[in-house]
C-alpha positions, 0 to 999 in steps of 0.5 A: 823563741818563735820568729814571725817573718815580715816583708814590706812592699813600699819604702816610702814615708809609711814604709820607713815609719814601719821599719823605724817602729819595728826597730825602736820598739822591737823589744817591747813588741817581743815582750807583748807578743812572746815572739819576735817580729823579724823584718826579713825584706823590704822591696821598693823601686828606689832603695838608694834614697835616704829614708832616715832609718838605719836598715841593713843593705841586705834587707833591701831589694828592688824585686818584689819577688824577694818579699812575695816568694820568700819562704821566710816571710810570713806576713806581707805589708803592702804600702804601695797604694793605689789599685795596681800593682797593689792589687796584684801584689796582695793577691799574689801574697795571699795565694802564696799563703802569706797573710797581709797588712795594708793601709790601702783604702782605695784598693779595699773600697773598690776591690775589697770583695775580691781581696777578702774572697781571695784571703778566705780561699787561701786560708789567710788573714788580711787586716787594714786598720791604717786604711781609715783614720791613720792611727785611730783604732776605729776598725778594730773597735767596730770589729771587736769592741762593738761586736755585740751592738747594732750600729745605727750611725757612723760619721766623722772627719775622715780626711786631715787635709780638708780639715786643715784647710777648713780650720785655716779658712775659719781662723784666718778668713782666707780663701780655699785656693790660698789655704790649699797652696799653703797646705801643699807647701807644708806637705799636708796636701798633695801636688794633685789634691783632687782625691782629698779636696773633692771628698774621694779619699773620705768616700773610700774610707766611708765605704769601709766604715759603712760596710763594717758597721752595718754588715752590708756590702756598700759599693764605693760608687754608691757613696754620694761625694762632694768636696769643699772647693766651693766653700768660701770664708763668707760661708764659714762666717755665716755658719758661725752666725748661725752657731755652726762650724763647717766640716767635711764629713763622711756620714753613714746611717742604717734604718734597718732596711737601707743604708745612707752613705754620703760625703760632703761639707756639713754644718754641725753645732759649735757645741758638738764634739766634732766641731773642736777637731782642728787641723789635720786630726780625724774624729769618728762618731759612732752611735750603737744601740747598747753602748750609745754614742762614742767618739774616736779621735787622733792623728788621721795621717802621718808617718808615725801614726799610720805606722802605729796602726800597721804594726798593730795589725802585724802584732795581731796577725802574729799573735794568731800565728803563734796561737795556731789560729786563722780567721779568728775575726772576719776582716769586715766584721761579718763573714762574707757569706753573711753579707748581702749587698746594701740597699742604698737610699737614693740621695734625693730621699735623704732628709736634713736641714740645709744652708742655702746661699744665693746671690740675688738681684736687688729688686722688689719682690725677689725674696717673695718669689724665692719663698714662693718657689720653696713653698711650692715644695712645702719647704719652710725657711727657718731664718733669712740673713741678708748682708751687704751688697756685691758689685752689680747691685747683687745681694748675698741672701742666706737661708737656713731651711728646716728639715726637707727632702733633698729632691725637693730642695734641688727641684726648688733651687732649679726653679729659682735659678730659672727665674733669673733673679740670682747670679751664679750657682747656689751654695748648698751645705747640709746641716747635721745635729 
């Protein structure tokens, strides 16, 4: 029986999950594949800590060359994360004629063009299903299942940490800071949660999704990114009053000319399918011209879910190797030669509805002045809610705004703040239907 050699770089949580899955489901994988996926070597700086998996000592190494230069290794799995040394490892593996599986969304979002070019030049393949949505097969669906369609819109909950935090804030009425600390204790948030809570992780993933969905090279730097740290239980309560839930969404739209790509807290109707996604789960909504809308839901992170996606990629590459083919499907859905740089729609040109919360001074005529500033930019108010009174005679003033241009909203708010009739900064949440 043909054997396909696998080398793993990175023996942390996901690496251990990959080893565990290959061992536990090895017979089933062999039966599906008609060949054996053989774990040849695992490299990590720490090979002494107990990972909870049974692995032969001879298969462990602290020298990455034992994977990258090993003639028995056909496919390299990179699970180091980050930009370097992961970038060097991946390019070295490809240069040595080894196909690559990675879960590294940051590397691909920032250096994807370079990595895919290196794979093409080496005549090797690279797959990265686990980079977006954990165990959800969203990238394979875009690459193959939806290949006959033009995708018009793709958006979703791309980060489990922020979804857990917002879910807990909604259900318990607790502050962002308190829920974040709890998430860190439970292991749902990192000690430094910046990438998650400020939307960077979701922006990395949206970069890949938009590029693959639209066949245009979307740069990570062009994705408008805003996190959830300014969201309060008060905002979530107001959202419920208006019939909405608050989620951190990655949103990408293509109008045939320009790509709209943004990550930010978003209000979505309570009856929308994404509103029911709780805790650390992810969900991605895709609207394609012939299929119409479809939803992909599942565990967006975790050892087992991510290992499932990684090993799924391993099996796909092994099938191609058994069949003697390479480059059967372009990693980014489209060959690089057919992809131009995306024309990004400026954030100021985006149109949607808005929730705005102001802390207004409780004086006669304040609401009239605020309305006048909005009216100057032809911005109409759908509804106004005024509840209670804060210390210092300030009143929370909540406005739901009809569809408007982002640049107009921001200009109007600048004028309102210059009037000195509001305390603190305004809270702005975009609204999607």
